[in-house]
C-alpha positions as CSV (number, residue, x, y, z in Angstrom):
1,M,4.1,17.4,7.7
2,T,7.3,16.3,9.5
3,G,9.4,13.2,8.6
4,W,9.5,13.6,4.8
5,T,10.9,15.9,2.2
6,P,9.3,17.4,0.2
7,D,6.2,18.0,2.3
8,P,3.7,15.2,1.4
9,V,0.6,17.4,1.6
10,A,2.1,20.1,-0.7
11,A,3.3,17.4,-3.1
12,A,-0.1,15.7,-3.2
13,L,-2.0,19.0,-3.7
14,A,0.4,20.0,-6.5
15,L,-0.2,16.7,-8.3
16,L,-3.8,15.9,-7.8
17,P,-6.2,17.3,-10.5
18,D,-8.6,20.0,-9.5
19,R,-11.8,18.6,-11.0
20,P,-15.1,17.3,-9.9
21,G,-15.4,13.7,-8.8
22,R,-13.1,11.4,-6.8
23,R,-9.3,11.7,-7.0
24,I,-7.1,8.7,-6.2
25,L,-3.6,9.3,-4.8
26,G,-1.3,6.3,-4.7
27,L,1.2,6.0,-1.8
28,I,3.9,3.5,-2.6
29,G,6.8,2.1,-0.7
30,P,8.5,-1.0,0.6
31,P,7.4,-2.9,3.7
32,G,8.1,-0.9,6.8
33,A,8.4,2.5,5.0
34,G,5.6,4.0,7.0
35,K,2.9,4.0,4.3
36,S,-0.1,3.3,6.6
37,T,0.9,6.1,9.0
38,L,1.5,8.7,6.3
39,A,-1.7,7.6,4.4
40,T,-3.8,8.3,7.5
41,A,-2.2,11.7,7.9
42,L,-2.6,12.6,4.2
43,A,-6.2,11.5,4.2
44,A,-6.9,13.7,7.2
45,A,-5.2,16.7,5.6
46,L,-7.0,16.2,2.3
47,D,-10.4,15.5,3.9
48,G,-10.3,12.0,2.3
49,A,-10.1,8.3,3.3
50,V,-7.6,5.5,3.1
51,L,-7.7,2.3,1.0
52,A,-5.0,-0.3,1.9
53,M,-3.9,-2.6,-0.8
54,D,-3.4,-5.3,1.9
55,G,-7.1,-5.9,1.9
56,F,-6.6,-7.8,-1.3
57,H,-4.2,-10.4,0.1
58,L,-5.1,-13.9,-1.1
59,D,-6.2,-16.1,1.7
60,D,-3.7,-18.4,3.4
61,A,-5.6,-21.5,2.3
62,I,-5.1,-20.5,-1.4
63,L,-1.4,-19.6,-0.8
64,V,-0.7,-22.9,1.0
65,A,-2.4,-24.8,-1.8
66,R,-0.1,-23.0,-4.3
67,G,3.0,-23.4,-2.2
68,D,3.3,-19.6,-1.9
69,R,2.6,-19.1,1.8
70,A,6.2,-18.2,2.6
71,R,6.1,-15.5,0.0
72,K,2.9,-13.8,1.3
73,G,3.1,-10.2,0.4
74,A,4.9,-10.7,-3.0
75,P,3.2,-9.4,-6.1
76,H,1.7,-12.7,-7.1
77,T,0.0,-13.2,-3.7
78,F,-2.7,-10.5,-4.2
79,D,-6.1,-10.3,-6.0
80,V,-4.9,-7.6,-8.5
81,A,-8.0,-7.7,-10.6
82,G,-10.1,-7.2,-7.5
83,L,-8.2,-4.1,-6.6
84,A,-8.4,-2.7,-10.1
85,A,-12.2,-3.3,-10.1
86,L,-12.6,-1.5,-6.8
87,L,-10.5,1.5,-7.9
88,E,-12.7,1.8,-11.0
89,R,-15.8,1.8,-8.7
90,L,-14.2,4.4,-6.5
91,R,-13.5,6.6,-9.5
92,A,-17.1,6.2,-10.7
93,G,-18.4,7.6,-7.4
94,G,-21.2,6.5,-5.0
95,M,-21.0,4.3,-1.9
96,V,-18.2,1.8,-2.1
97,Y,-17.2,-0.9,0.4
98,A,-13.7,-2.4,0.6
99,P,-11.9,-5.2,2.4
100,V,-9.4,-4.6,5.2
101,F,-6.5,-6.9,6.2
102,D,-6.4,-8.0,9.8
103,R,-2.7,-8.5,10.4
104,A,-3.1,-10.1,13.8
105,E,-5.4,-12.7,12.3
106,E,-3.7,-12.8,8.9
107,I,-7.0,-12.6,7.1
108,S,-8.9,-10.1,4.9
109,R,-12.3,-9.0,6.1
110,A,-14.7,-8.2,3.3
111,A,-16.7,-4.9,3.2
112,A,-14.9,-3.7,6.3
113,V,-14.5,0.0,5.3
114,A,-17.0,2.3,3.6
115,F,-16.3,5.2,1.2
116,A,-19.3,7.5,1.3
117,P,-20.3,9.4,-1.9
118,E,-19.0,12.6,-0.4
119,V,-15.4,11.3,0.0
120,R,-13.6,13.1,-2.8
121,T,-10.0,12.0,-2.2
122,V,-8.9,8.4,-1.6
123,V,-5.3,7.6,-0.6
124,V,-4.6,4.1,-1.7
125,E,-1.4,2.7,-0.1
126,G,0.6,-0.4,-0.9
127,N,3.8,-1.9,-2.2
128,W,2.9,-2.8,-5.7
129,L,0.8,0.0,-7.1
130,L,3.5,1.0,-9.6
131,H,4.7,-2.6,-10.3
132,D,4.5,-3.4,-14.0
133,A,4.4,-7.2,-14.0
134,E,2.0,-10.0,-13.0
135,G,-1.1,-7.9,-13.8
136,W,-0.1,-4.9,-11.7
137,G,0.3,-2.7,-14.7
138,A,-3.5,-2.2,-14.7
139,I,-3.3,-0.2,-11.4
140,A,-1.1,2.8,-12.2
141,P,-3.6,4.2,-14.9
142,L,-6.3,4.2,-12.2
143,L,-4.2,6.6,-10.0
144,D,-4.5,10.3,-10.5
145,A,-1.1,10.8,-8.9
146,S,1.6,8.8,-7.0
147,L,4.1,9.4,-4.3
148,Y,6.9,7.0,-3.5
149,L,8.4,6.7,0.0
150,R,12.2,6.2,0.0
151,V,13.7,4.8,3.2
152,D,17.2,3.4,3.9
153,E,17.4,-0.4,3.9
154,D,18.9,-0.6,7.4
155,V,16.0,1.5,8.8
156,L,13.5,-0.8,7.0
157,R,15.1,-3.9,8.4
158,Q,15.0,-2.6,12.0
159,R,11.3,-1.6,11.7
160,L,10.4,-5.0,10.1
161,Q,12.2,-7.0,12.8
162,A,10.4,-4.9,15.5
163,R,7.0,-5.5,13.7
164,W,7.3,-9.2,13.7
165,A,8.6,-9.3,17.2
166,G,5.5,-7.4,18.2
167,Y,3.5,-10.3,17.0
168,G,5.3,-12.7,19.3
169,L,7.7,-14.3,16.8
170,S,11.1,-15.5,18.0
171,D,14.3,-13.7,16.9
172,A,15.0,-16.5,14.4
173,A,11.5,-16.4,13.0
174,C,11.7,-12.6,12.6
175,E,15.0,-12.9,10.9
176,A,13.7,-15.5,8.5
177,K,10.7,-13.4,7.6
178,V,12.7,-10.2,7.1
179,T,15.6,-11.7,5.2
180,G,13.6,-14.3,3.2
181,N,10.5,-12.3,2.2
182,D,10.4,-8.6,3.4
183,M,13.7,-7.4,2.1
184,P,13.5,-9.1,-1.3
185,N,10.0,-7.5,-1.6
186,A,11.5,-4.1,-0.6
187,R,14.1,-4.3,-3.3
188,L,11.6,-5.2,-5.9
189,V,9.3,-2.4,-4.8
190,A,12.3,0.1,-5.1
191,A,12.5,-0.7,-8.8
192,S,9.1,0.9,-9.3
193,A,10.2,4.3,-7.8
194,V,11.1,5.6,-11.3
195,R,7.4,5.4,-12.2
196,A,6.2,7.6,-9.3
197,D,5.2,11.2,-9.9
198,R,7.2,12.3,-6.9
199,I,9.6,10.7,-4.5
200,L,9.5,11.5,-0.8
201,R,12.6,10.9,1.3
202,A,12.6,10.1,4.9
203,L,14.3,12.7,7.1
């Protein structure tokens, strides 16, 4: 699989346990690292499915009431307990439904993706899966293996500015989001890389 070293599929196969039941692979990285794209490719290669952590964003109404809207995406702006409960259900097997985050509408849609009983491998992708504060420490033990995506900060900044521009934000608004929220999050995510089973580097 191009774009990363070592090869993500080979790394995943080497780390995931060969046992009956569902296996959960965590894919962790900062905003703009390419988690969603790689998760989709990994799930296809492993005959699995993708669960995105972003489905557990707290709603804007809650964030506004708390004064946290500007920091949406930070560790404390997610339903961590909800994610942990869903991962436990996935590990137990059977049909499981999960929420999906609609970035264009900035809202999570409940029960928007289904994990059929025959889905053996779930690739869960997100920023904070290896974070060890604010309740996130409950997540890592529910992962069978974890891969961290390491990307240079200047590349992340360019990708994030392009992302927000694609949603129609002005240059100033893009810069405010990237500098005020995305990059601080990226640096905090990077601190969790030491807890990953394997680090993948962008080529």
